[in-house]
N, C-alpha and C positions, 0 to 999 in steps of 0.2 A: 491157315489163311481162311477168313470167313467168306461164306458164299453170299453173293449179292442176291436180291430178290428175284432177279431174272434168271439166275443160275439155279435157284431152288425150284422153279416151275418144272412140272413134268412136261415132256413133249406131247404134242397132240397124238391121240390114237389114230391109226390109219383110217378107220371107218369114220371118225369124226371129221378128219380132213377131207375125205371123199364126199361126205354129205355137204360140207360147207362149199367146196369147190363146185360140185355138181349143181347144188341149189342156186348158187350165185350165177353160174353160167346159164342155166335154164331161165332164171329170172331176168337176166340181161338180154337173152334172146327174145323173151316176151316183150320186154320194154322197147327193144329195137323194132320189133315187128309192129307194135302199136304206134310208135313214132312214124315209121314208114307208111303205115296205112293212113295216118292222119295228114301226112305231108306229101311225100313223093308219089304215092300210088293213087292220087286223085282226090284225097280228102274224104272226110266222113260227112254225110248229110243226115237229114232227118230220118231217112229210110235205110241208112247204112252207107257203105262205101260206094263209090261211083264206078269202080273198075273191077275186073276179075282179080287182078293182082291185089287190090285193096281188100277184097273179100278173103283171099287166101291169107294175107298178112293178119287180118282180123281173127281168123280161125286159129292161126298159130299163136297169136297173143292170148286168145281166150283159153288155150290149152296150157301154155307155158307159164302165164302169170300166177294162176292159183297153185299149180304143181310146184313151181320154183319157190313160191312163198312158203308153202308147207315144208318142202325139203330143207330150205334154209332155216326155218324155225326149228325143225328137228335137230339140225346140226348145231344151232345155237344152244338148244336145250341140253344136248350132250356135252357141249363145251363147258357149260356152267355146272353140270352135274359132277364133274371131276372132283 
């Protein structure tokens, strides 16, 4: 019985799966924090957010977006390296 192309694929390594899941969750958290800072937490003005919650959400977004992007890129690179 011949194997289909999907059956011939190797399963993802555990570390690759961890990188992809962690990276996407952190990236999603950053995107959600940026969206909340721009809308629900008072919006963003010329000099930054208008509320303390907005500043906190902006700081979370500024930390999560670059780190989540790099972590996701590493996971994608490991995925295509196989």
